[in-house]
C-alpha positions in Angstrom: 93.0 257.7 222.1 96.7 257.0 222.5 96.6 255.0 219.5 94.7 258.0 217.3 97.3 260.5 218.6 100.4 258.4 217.7 99.0 258.0 214.2 98.2 262.0 213.8 102.0 262.4 214.6 102.8 259.4 212.3 101.0 261.3 209.4 102.7 264.6 210.4 106.2 263.1 210.2 105.2 261.1 206.9 104.4 264.1 205.1 107.1 265.8 206.3 109.9 263.3 205.2 108.1 263.5 201.8 108.5 267.3 201.9 104.5 267.6 201.8 103.3 270.4 203.6 100.2 271.7 202.5 97.7 268.8 202.1 95.4 268.2 204.7 93.3 265.4 203.1 96.4 263.1 202.7 97.3 264.1 206.3 94.1 263.0 207.6 94.1 259.6 205.4 97.1 258.5 207.0 96.0 259.7 210.5 92.5 257.7 210.1 93.9 254.2 208.8 95.3 251.8 211.1 97.9 250.1 209.6 98.5 247.4 211.9 94.7 245.8 210.5 96.5 245.5 207.1 99.7 243.5 208.4 98.1 240.1 209.7 98.8 238.3 213.1 101.5 237.2 214.6 104.9 238.4 214.6 105.6 241.4 212.2 109.1 241.2 210.2 110.3 245.0 210.2 112.7 245.7 207.6 115.0 249.1 208.6 118.1 250.4 206.9 119.9 249.2 209.7 118.7 245.9 210.2 116.6 243.3 208.2 115.8 241.2 211.2 113.7 243.0 213.3 110.5 241.1 214.5 107.8 242.5 216.7 106.8 239.3 218.4 104.2 241.1 221.0 101.9 242.4 218.2 102.5 246.3 219.5 100.5 248.6 217.0 102.8 251.4 218.2 105.8 249.9 216.3 104.3 250.2 213.1 104.1 253.8 213.1 107.4 254.8 211.6 109.0 255.0 208.1 109.6 251.5 207.6 108.9 248.6 205.2 106.8 245.5 206.8 106.9 242.1 205.0 103.8 240.6 204.2 105.4 237.5 202.4 108.8 237.1 202.8 109.3 234.6 200.3 108.1 236.6 197.5 109.4 239.9 198.4 106.3 241.6 199.1 105.8 244.4 201.5 104.1 246.8 203.1 106.0 249.6 201.6 107.5 253.0 202.9 104.8 255.4 204.2 107.0 258.5 203.1 107.3 257.3 199.8 103.4 256.9 199.3 102.7 260.1 200.9 105.1 261.8 198.4 103.3 259.7 195.3 99.9 260.5 196.4 100.8 264.1 196.8 102.3 264.1 193.4 99.7 262.5 191.9 96.9 265.1 193.3 94.5 262.4 194.5 91.4 264.4 195.7 87.8 263.9 196.4 85.6 262.3 193.7 88.4 260.9 191.9 88.3 257.5 190.1 91.6 255.5 191.1 93.0 252.1 189.6 95.5 250.8 192.6 97.4 248.5 190.9 99.1 245.7 193.2 97.3 246.5 195.9 98.6 243.9 198.4 96.4 243.5 201.2 95.1 246.8 201.0 96.5 249.3 203.4 97.4 251.8 200.7 93.9 251.1 198.8 92.1 252.5 202.3 94.4 255.6 202.5 93.5 256.3 198.9 89.5 255.6 199.7 89.9 258.1 202.6 91.3 260.8 200.0 88.9 260.2 197.4 86.1 260.2 199.8 82.6 258.6 199.6 81.8 260.3 195.9 85.3 258.5 194.5 86.3 255.2 193.9 89.0 252.8 194.2 89.6 249.9 192.3 92.0 247.8 194.0 93.7 245.0 191.8 95.9 242.1 193.3 97.5 239.4 191.5 98.1 237.1 194.4 95.0 235.2 195.8 96.2 235.3 199.2 96.8 239.2 199.6 93.6 239.6 197.5 91.7 237.5 199.9 93.0 239.5 202.8 92.4 242.7 201.1 88.8 242.0 200.6 88.5 241.2 204.3 90.4 244.2 205.3 88.5 246.8 202.9 85.2 245.2 203.4 83.9 248.2 205.3 84.7 250.6 202.5 81.6 251.2 200.1 83.9 253.0 197.7 86.5 250.1 197.2 86.2 247.3 195.0 89.0 244.5 195.3 89.9 242.5 192.2 91.7 239.4 192.1 93.6 239.8 188.5 96.7 240.6 186.7 97.1 244.4 187.3 98.5 244.5 183.6 94.9 244.1 182.7 93.3 246.8 184.4 91.4 249.6 184.8 88.8 248.0 182.2 87.4 251.7 182.2 88.6 255.6 182.4 90.0 256.5 185.5 91.6 259.8 186.7 94.5 258.2 188.4 96.5 255.0 188.1 98.7 254.0 190.7 100.9 251.1 190.3 103.0 249.3 193.3 105.3 247.0 191.3 108.4 247.5 189.1 108.0 246.7 185.7 109.9 247.4 182.4 107.1 248.8 180.5 103.8 250.7 181.2 101.1 248.0 180.6 98.4 249.2 178.0 95.5 250.0 180.1 97.2 252.2 182.4 98.0 254.4 179.8 94.9 254.1 177.2 92.4 254.1 179.9 93.3 257.5 181.5 91.1 260.2 181.3 92.4 263.5 179.7 94.1 265.0 182.5 94.4 261.9 184.2 97.9 261.0 185.8 99.6 257.4 186.2 102.6 256.9 188.5 104.6 253.6 188.6 108.1 252.3 189.3 109.8 251.5 186.1 112.4 248.9 186.7 114.2 245.7 186.3 114.9 242.7 188.6 118.0 242.5 190.6 119.2 240.2 187.8 117.7 239.0 184.4 117.2 235.8 185.7 115.7 236.9 189.0 112.1 237.8 189.2 112.6 239.0 192.8 113.0 242.5 194.9 113.9 245.3 192.3 116.6 247.4 193.1 117.0 249.4 190.0 113.9 251.6 189.1 112.8 254.9 188.9 109.3 256.9 189.5 107.6 257.8 186.4 104.9 260.2 186.1 102.6 260.4 183.2 99.8 263.0 182.8 97.5 262.7 179.8 96.9 265.9 177.8 94.6 266.8 174.9 97.0 265.3 172.6 100.0 263.2 173.8 101.2 262.6 177.2 103.6 264.7 179.6 106.0 262.5 181.9 108.8 263.2 184.3 110.9 261.0 186.3 112.9 262.5 189.4 114.2 259.7 192.0 114.8 256.1 192.2 112.8 253.5 194.0 112.6 250.1 194.9 109.7 247.7 194.7 108.9 244.1 193.9 109.3 243.3 190.3 105.8 242.4 188.2 104.5 238.6 188.2 102.6 237.2 185.4 103.7 239.4 182.7 102.5 238.3 179.3 104.5 238.2 177.2 107.4 237.9 179.4 110.0 240.8 178.8 112.8 239.8 176.7 116.5 239.6 178.1 117.3 242.6 175.3 114.9 244.6 176.8 115.5 244.3 180.4 119.1 244.8 179.6 118.6 248.1 177.7 116.3 249.4 180.2 119.4 248.7 182.8 121.4 250.3 180.9 119.5 253.2 180.7 119.2 253.1 184.4 122.5 252.7 185.1 123.4 255.7 182.9 121.2 258.1 184.6 119.7 261.2 183.3 115.9 260.4 183.7 115.6 263.6 185.5 115.3 265.3 181.8 112.5 263.2 180.7 109.5 265.4 179.9 106.9 263.3 177.7 105.6 259.7 176.8 105.8 258.9 173.3 103.4 255.9 172.9 102.7 253.6 170.0 104.7 255.8 167.6 108.2 255.8 166.2 110.4 257.7 168.3 114.2 259.4 167.8 116.6 257.7 170.0 118.7 260.6 169.8 116.1 262.6 171.5 115.0 260.0 174.0 116.5 258.8 177.6 114.8 255.3 176.9 113.1 253.8 173.9 111.2 250.5 174.1 109.6 248.5 171.3 106.6 250.8 171.2 106.9 253.6 173.3 109.7 256.1 174.7 110.2 258.6 177.3 111.5 261.7 175.4 113.5 264.8 176.4 111.2 266.9 174.3 108.4 268.8 176.1 104.9 268.5 174.4 103.8 272.1 173.3 100.3 273.4 173.2 
């Protein structure tokens, strides 16, 4: 009962930090899922803004119900990320009952579990994880959830069929084709557009922004409002070029992503009308008109 009460307070606090005030289903999801179940046994490495060296050696689950990042694989920089950030993202993509969601970069499954609570038994979650160990742990952690399938695969190859939401948890310099092309009309994609900390490193990304894409009847609306920090994608094929990483880094450094209004996909774009132009896609300042 004490942990149940603590999770409820935690849920209310995370939504408040995310400036989410009217999403009872999201609050209930955070209140019902035991975060400690997804962190593994032994000491937990809790990363806080004031210290990167905090360890919970006694396995007290009460310690994880705060807005902190907890390491899952310290060597690779893989973490169980900020709950308030995910509360904000899940509110923004308007996940709801019956939605079919592709969770790309599921880790050990904590946020997949929260999504499964939100979409309910009539919805479905495809939890895709690249790392074999994390995928196995996610499969074990989520085994009791009938509306979740865990897939050990490269997240850039999923989803295979149309979904309502694509929810991506690693930074990448370009959205993968299936994330865009397998969105249903009205479907939403949220992902961190980012670069590694240096062009040579593939570690934790310190340069990224949230990109939200909505598929319309004709074209894609898009927006971006705030910077984020995520581990950089693994297994990209082909690897992004140094020029591509450099150009995106310059756009991020320049700022102005708040003015993005649409995604230009697989067609030519006028660089004068865009915040960023990639090889076959762009983020444009132009809104899509009906």
